[in-house]
C-alpha positions in Angstrom: 30.3 147.4 53.0 27.4 149.2 54.7 23.9 149.1 54.9 22.3 152.1 53.5 18.4 151.7 54.1 16.0 149.2 55.8 12.7 149.5 53.5 9.4 147.7 54.5 6.5 146.9 52.3 3.3 145.4 52.5 3.1 142.8 49.8 0.5 140.3 49.6 -0.5 141.3 53.2 3.1 140.4 54.5 5.7 142.8 56.1 8.6 142.5 53.4 12.0 143.8 54.4 14.4 144.9 51.8 17.8 145.9 53.1 19.9 148.3 50.6 24.0 148.6 50.9 26.5 150.7 49.5 28.1 148.0 47.3 24.4 147.6 45.4 23.7 144.3 47.1 20.8 144.1 48.7 19.0 141.2 51.1 15.4 140.3 51.8 13.1 139.0 54.5 9.3 138.6 55.4 7.2 138.1 58.4 3.7 135.9 58.1 1.1 137.3 55.6 -1.2 137.8 58.6 0.7 140.6 60.3 0.4 143.7 57.9 0.7 145.7 61.1 4.4 145.7 62.0 5.2 147.7 59.2 5.9 150.6 61.9 7.4 148.0 64.2 10.1 146.5 61.6 10.8 150.5 60.6 11.9 150.8 64.3 15.1 149.2 63.9 16.2 151.6 60.9 18.7 153.9 62.6 20.0 150.7 64.6 21.7 149.1 61.5 22.1 151.8 58.7 25.9 152.1 58.5 26.9 148.8 59.9 28.6 146.3 58.2 25.7 143.4 56.7 27.8 140.6 56.6 28.8 140.9 60.4 25.7 139.2 60.9 25.9 138.5 64.6 27.3 142.3 65.3 24.3 143.5 63.5 22.0 141.7 65.8 23.5 141.8 69.0 22.4 145.4 68.4 18.6 144.9 68.1 17.6 141.5 69.7 16.7 142.7 73.1 14.2 145.0 71.9 12.0 142.2 70.4 9.4 140.3 72.0 7.3 137.2 72.0 4.6 136.3 68.7 4.1 138.5 67.0 6.7 141.2 68.0 9.8 139.0 67.3 9.0 139.2 63.7 11.0 142.9 62.7 13.9 141.3 64.3 13.5 138.1 62.2 12.9 139.5 58.9 16.0 141.8 59.2 18.3 138.7 60.4 17.1 137.0 57.0 17.6 139.8 55.0 21.3 140.2 56.6 22.1 136.6 55.8 20.8 136.9 52.0 22.8 139.9 51.9 25.9 137.7 53.3 25.5 134.7 51.0 25.2 137.2 47.8 28.5 138.8 48.7 30.3 135.9 49.1 29.3 134.2 46.3 27.4 131.2 47.9 24.0 130.0 49.2 22.9 130.7 53.2 23.2 127.6 54.5 27.1 127.7 53.5 27.8 130.5 55.7 25.8 128.5 58.4 28.2 125.5 58.9 27.3 123.8 55.7 24.6 121.6 54.5 23.9 118.2 56.1 21.1 117.1 53.9 20.6 117.4 50.1 16.9 117.4 50.7 14.6 118.9 53.6 11.5 117.1 54.6 8.3 119.7 54.8 4.8 118.5 56.7 1.7 119.9 55.6 0.1 122.5 58.0 -0.8 124.8 55.5 -2.9 123.1 52.1 -6.2 123.2 52.8 -9.6 122.4 51.5 -13.1 123.6 52.8 -14.4 121.0 54.9 -18.1 120.1 54.3 -18.8 119.9 57.7 -17.6 119.4 61.7 -18.6 115.7 61.8 -15.7 112.9 62.2 -16.6 111.7 58.6 -15.8 115.3 57.1 -12.3 115.2 59.3 -11.9 111.9 57.1 -13.1 113.3 53.8 -10.9 116.0 54.5 -7.9 114.2 55.4 -8.3 112.0 52.1 -7.9 114.9 49.9 -4.7 116.1 51.7 -3.2 112.3 51.9 -4.0 112.5 47.9 -2.2 115.9 47.5 0.1 115.6 44.5 3.2 116.7 47.0 2.9 113.4 48.5 3.3 114.4 52.0 4.9 112.6 54.8 3.3 114.2 57.8 0.0 115.7 57.9 -1.1 118.5 60.9 -4.6 119.0 61.6 -6.1 121.8 63.9 -8.4 120.2 66.4 -9.7 121.4 70.2 -9.6 125.1 70.7 -6.7 125.5 67.9 -9.7 123.8 65.7 -12.7 125.8 66.9 -14.3 122.7 67.9 -15.8 125.3 70.9 -17.5 126.9 68.1 -18.4 123.8 66.2 -20.3 122.3 68.3 -22.7 122.9 71.5 -21.0 122.4 75.1 -17.4 121.3 74.0 -15.9 122.8 76.8 -16.8 124.3 80.5 -16.6 128.1 79.3 -18.0 130.7 77.0 -16.6 130.6 73.3 -15.2 133.7 72.4 -15.4 134.4 68.7 -12.8 137.1 67.6 -9.0 137.5 69.0 -6.8 135.1 68.8 -7.0 131.9 70.7 -8.4 133.2 73.8 -10.7 130.4 74.7 -9.3 128.4 77.8 -11.0 125.7 80.1 -12.0 122.2 80.9 -13.7 119.8 78.0 -16.5 118.4 78.7 -17.2 114.4 78.6 -19.0 115.2 75.3 -16.7 117.6 73.6 -13.6 114.9 74.9 -15.4 112.1 72.8 -16.3 114.2 69.7 -12.7 115.4 69.7 -11.4 111.6 70.1 -14.0 110.4 67.2 -12.7 113.2 64.7 -8.9 111.9 65.6 -10.0 108.4 65.0 -11.5 109.0 61.9 -8.8 110.6 60.4 -5.8 107.9 61.8 -8.7 105.3 59.9 -7.7 107.4 56.8 -3.9 107.9 57.2 -3.1 104.4 58.4 0.7 103.9 58.2 1.1 105.9 54.9 1.4 109.4 56.6 1.9 110.6 60.0 -0.9 112.6 62.1 0.1 115.6 64.2 -2.6 117.3 65.9 -2.2 120.8 66.7 -4.6 121.1 69.9 -4.5 124.9 71.2 -3.3 127.0 73.8 -6.3 126.4 76.1 -6.3 122.9 77.1 -5.9 122.3 80.8 -3.2 120.4 82.2 -5.8 117.5 83.2 -7.2 117.4 79.6 -3.8 117.7 77.3 -2.4 114.3 80.2 -5.6 112.9 79.5 -5.5 113.3 75.5 -2.0 111.8 75.0 -2.8 109.0 77.4 -5.9 108.0 75.3 -3.8 108.1 72.3 -1.0 106.2 73.0 -0.4 103.4 70.9 -2.0 105.6 67.9 1.5 106.4 66.4 0.5 110.6 66.3 3.7 112.4 65.6 3.1 115.1 68.0 0.3 117.1 70.2 0.7 120.5 69.7 0.4 123.9 71.7 -2.2 122.0 74.1 -1.5 124.5 77.1 0.4 127.3 75.7 1.2 128.2 72.1 0.1 130.4 69.5 -0.2 134.0 71.2 0.7 133.4 74.4 3.7 135.2 75.7 5.2 132.9 78.1 6.4 129.4 77.9 5.2 127.6 81.5 7.7 124.7 81.2 6.3 123.5 84.8 2.8 123.1 83.2 4.6 120.6 80.3 6.3 118.5 83.0 3.3 117.4 84.5 2.3 115.7 81.2 5.4 114.9 78.9 6.9 112.6 81.2 3.6 110.7 82.1 2.9 109.8 78.4 4.6 107.8 75.3 2.7 110.5 72.8 4.9 113.4 71.7 4.3 116.8 73.3 5.4 119.6 71.4 5.2 123.5 71.5 7.2 126.4 70.7 6.3 128.4 67.9 5.3 131.6 69.5 8.5 131.7 71.7 11.4 134.7 70.9 15.2 133.8 71.6 17.1 131.1 72.8 16.9 132.4 76.5 13.4 131.6 76.3 13.8 127.7 75.3 16.3 127.1 78.4 13.7 125.6 81.0 11.7 123.8 78.2 15.4 122.1 76.8 16.9 121.5 80.0 13.8 120.1 81.8 13.5 118.2 78.7 9.4 119.7 79.4 8.6 118.4 75.8 9.8 116.1 73.3 9.3 118.3 70.2 10.0 121.8 69.6 8.7 124.3 67.1 9.7 127.4 66.7 8.9 129.7 63.8 11.9 130.9 62.2 9.5 134.4 61.1 9.0 134.5 64.7 11.9 133.1 67.0 14.6 135.8 66.5 16.2 134.3 62.5 18.0 131.5 60.9 20.9 131.5 63.4 18.6 131.8 66.6 17.2 128.7 65.3 20.0 126.6 64.6 21.3 127.3 68.5 18.2 126.5 69.5 18.2 123.3 67.7 21.6 122.0 68.3 21.2 122.7 72.2 18.0 120.8 72.2 19.4 117.8 70.1 22.0 117.7 73.1 18.9 116.9 75.4 17.3 114.0 73.1 14.3 116.7 72.1 13.1 116.3 68.4 12.8 119.7 66.4 9.6 120.4 63.8 9.6 124.2 63.2 6.5 126.1 62.6 5.8 128.0 59.5 2.4 128.1 57.9 1.8 131.5 56.9 6.0 132.3 55.9 5.1 132.8 52.6 7.5 132.3 49.7 10.6 133.8 51.3 10.2 132.2 54.5 9.8 129.0 52.4 13.3 129.8 51.1 14.5 130.7 54.8 13.1 127.7 56.0 15.0 125.3 53.4 18.3 126.9 54.0 17.9 126.8 57.8 16.5 122.6 57.6 19.7 122.0 55.3 21.8 122.7 58.7 20.5 121.8 61.5 21.4 118.6 63.4 19.6 115.5 63.0 17.0 116.1 65.7 15.5 117.6 62.6 11.6 115.9 61.8 10.4 118.4 59.0 9.3 121.9 58.8 5.6 123.2 58.1 5.6 124.1 54.7 4.7 127.8 53.8 3.2 128.5 50.6 3.7 130.7 47.8 0.2 132.8 48.1 -1.2 134.5 46.4 0.5 132.2 43.4 1.8 135.9 41.7 4.7 135.5 44.2 6.1 133.3 41.8 5.9 136.4 39.1 7.9 138.6 41.0 10.5 136.8 42.3 13.0 134.8 40.7 14.1 131.7 42.1 10.9 130.5 43.7 10.6 127.6 41.0 13.9 126.0 43.5 11.7 125.5 46.1 8.9 123.0 44.7 8.2 119.8 46.8 8.5 116.4 45.9 7.7 113.7 47.7 7.5 115.8 50.7 11.1 117.2 50.2 12.6 120.0 48.9 16.4 119.8 47.0 18.5 122.5 48.7 19.3 125.2 46.2 23.0 126.0 45.2 22.0 129.9 44.4 23.9 132.7 46.1 22.0 133.9 49.7 18.7 132.7 49.9 17.9 132.0 46.3 15.6 134.8 45.5 15.6 138.0 43.8 12.4 140.7 43.3 11.7 141.4 39.6 10.8 145.3 40.5 9.2 145.9 37.0 6.3 143.2 37.8 6.7 143.4 41.8 5.8 147.4 41.4 2.1 146.6 40.7 1.8 144.5 44.1 2.6 147.7 45.8 0.5 149.8 47.9 1.0 153.7 47.3 2.7 154.3 50.4 5.3 151.7 49.8 6.3 153.2 46.3 9.8 153.5 47.1 10.5 150.3 47.9 12.8 149.2 45.0 14.3 152.5 44.7 18.1 152.7 46.0 
């Protein structure tokens, strides 16, 4: 089998990859819905993979991995890897997880970082009301993640949250020391959410990046005994093109509150310091940024050897990302907690692909499917109407 083409289309604002072969088997992959600008980046790899055997996934990936980088630039490589595993599974007539060592769990746990409601305000009582709605959601989430601090826009919703001038455009450019007033406000909002969730649902907090090391440690210490699931990306994180494990080493050893990071990091090599130095308690790479499914499995296994837990990111990975995350979570070691649930948004995604119903959520879990590949197949005659004019040939072979 040989790869004949690499096609990219922007569908629902997401860069979607379709790899075709000379045996009529195709595979799909996708990046986050917030990254339509990456289409040329994905197309850059076409000449590097055409003519190769797609079922030799690692051989193909060895030729392109070094050409990617930290979020968002690792998305192209990641989406291609997803599509290769989809082809490999379809060609063998088995679900992708079978080719990754086989599943160790029949159901995979998910957490809520995506199902959201419009909050009526920014006071603690509004955070509490919002948390109640998420707690009452039919998915019966076991863990809910809420953005606070710089990630939650608190520097914009209250005056003098931190000693700095808030930047309202761009992706999380704010950084600085939180004021006493801002810190008390942050704690009150967290306490209000904890009161709602009680012992029934775990609360995780997405905090930055942007917090200073002293503020990060102070927050972690204040929340000890509250059973917070983790504090995510306080110092570095989303769209930070670096790791800075030394900064986390000034926080993690000095608190019992779990510290989490990793969504922006690309490739296993860039996790070595965090893992070997036990700089964090929980890692959360995104399969659509880190380099793909096999890359995630390697990182999770190495983290497990060092007692580090795994809670993958993935909020905007869409329906294809949901399928990928499910196959990946089925084979991860027992340090796995849950992955951040992506959704089929807009809902017409369930109309343009067969197999989407297999990834329904019940009691915060998804049953691992047994269909070949990733379990999703486009219905071209339905999906065509959602293609942009320049992508009209996406379903041509």
